[in-house]
Every structure is written in C-alpha cells, then in structure tokens.
N, C-alpha and C positions, 0 to 999 in steps of 0.2 A: 822449203827444199826439194829440187828436182829430185827422183828417187832414183835416176839412173846416172846422175852426178857421182864421181868415183873422185873424192876429194884425196888431199897431200896428207890429212889425217887418218884418213881410212888406208892408204898406202901404208903409211907409218906402222899402223896398228895393225894390219894383215901381216904385213913383212916380218915384225918381230913375233907375233901368235904362230906362224909358221916356221919360225927357226931359221931364216935366211938371213946371210947379211946383205950390206949394198952390193958388194961384188957377185955374191952368189943369187940374188934376185936380177942384178941385171943381166947375169946369162941365161937364168931363166927366159928371162923378157926378152933376150936378144934387143938391148939397149946398152948404151954406155953407161959406165959406172957414175960420171957426172950428172948426167939425165936423172938415173936414179936417185941420187944424192940429193938433186935439187927439189925432187918431189919428196922426198923424206923429209928435207928440212922445212919445207910448207912455199919454198918459193913459187911454185905455180902446182895446178892440178895436172895429174896425170891425163891424158886422152881417154875417151871411152875405151876404144880396145885394151887398153890396158888393165881397166875395171873389171870387164869382162874375164881376163885372163885370171886376173888376182883371185875374183870369187870364183871362178872353175877351181883355181888351184885348192881355194880353202874346202871348198864342197869334195872336191876329191880326195883330201887329207882327211876330212870326216869319214867318207866310203871307206877309205884305208883303216882307221880307228874301228870302225861299226865292225868291219871283217875280221879284222884280229880279236877283237873282242870275243866275237861269236866264237872265234877259234879257240883261243885259249882257255875259254868257258866249257868248251867241250871236249879238249886235249889235256886234263891237268898234268898227264905224264910228259908232256912237253914243257913244263914249268920248268926255270922262269922264262921269262921273254929277255932274249939277248938283243942288244946295241950294236952295232958293227964301231969300233974304234977307229978303224981306217976306211976311206971311201971306197977302196977295193974290193969292200965285205959286204957291200949295202945292198946288191943283189942276192947274195949268198943269204944273207940274214932275215931277207923276208920273201922265202920261197913262196910261189902261190900267189903272189901280190901285184897287182897291176899299179907300179910306181909311176909318177909323172914322168917327164922327158928327162929332167933332171932334179935331184934332189941332194941337199947337202947332209952333213952328218947333223946337222944342230936339228935339220928337219926331222932326222931319224928320230933324235932323241927326246922330241917334243911327242912324236907317234908315241913311241913305246910307254915314256909316261904318261899319257892320257890313258893309254890301255891298262898299264899296272895300277891307275887311281880307280880304273873301273872295275877291274877284276880282281876282288877281295885275297890276299896272301898271294898273289901271282909273283911277286918278285923282280927284280932285274939284274941281269948280268952282264959282262961282256960276251962278244960272239966270239 
C-alpha cells in the first residue's frame, strides 16, 4: 500500500477520533459537506492535500493534549480541567493554547477526556 495514500477509511477514522462532524470537518477543510460525506462513506478517497491537513490536525491535537497534560500535572491547584459548553467559550477554556484554526465542541471534549485519562485524579467540569 502507498504510504502517502490517504484513504476514505483513514478520513473517517481520523474525523471520528478528532470529534468532528461532517459539517465541522467540511468547514475546517474548506470543502462542501457533500464532498466530505462522500469520503466518509467510502465513495472515493480524498486527495493527498486533505490527508496532509487531517494528519496535521491530528498531530496538532496530540500536541495540545501533551501541553495540557504537562500543565495540569504541574498545576494541581487549577484542577479540574474544564470543558466549554458553548462554542463561544472555547478560546477562554484553553488559555495559552494554540488552537487549530477551527475546532468543534466535540474536539474540545475529546481533548479534555484524553487529558483527564492521562492525569490521575484530574476530573472534568463545565467551563
């Protein structure tokens, strides 16, 4: 298999792993929802540039998780980690974090859950 090939299956797996809906990933990638839906359903593979963007988003997400893990391990007085309830709260819920150019509330929930699973006893609450 071509290591640079980005398959429809990988698209769906990463989209789901990152917590993006079809509409949200369409917005992030600046493509139409029907196009993303076709990739998601396996009708055809996304072009290579989409694979690069999705992999970069996954890498960026891993970096955000790692940063927050280090932060909460060294700042227990700031526990619990808080997850925003509304999209208007996203930037305030993650101060000092370089966020991707568009994130969904579900992306935030995925990140917070990963951090809380890594830092024993951290806990999660609403922002």
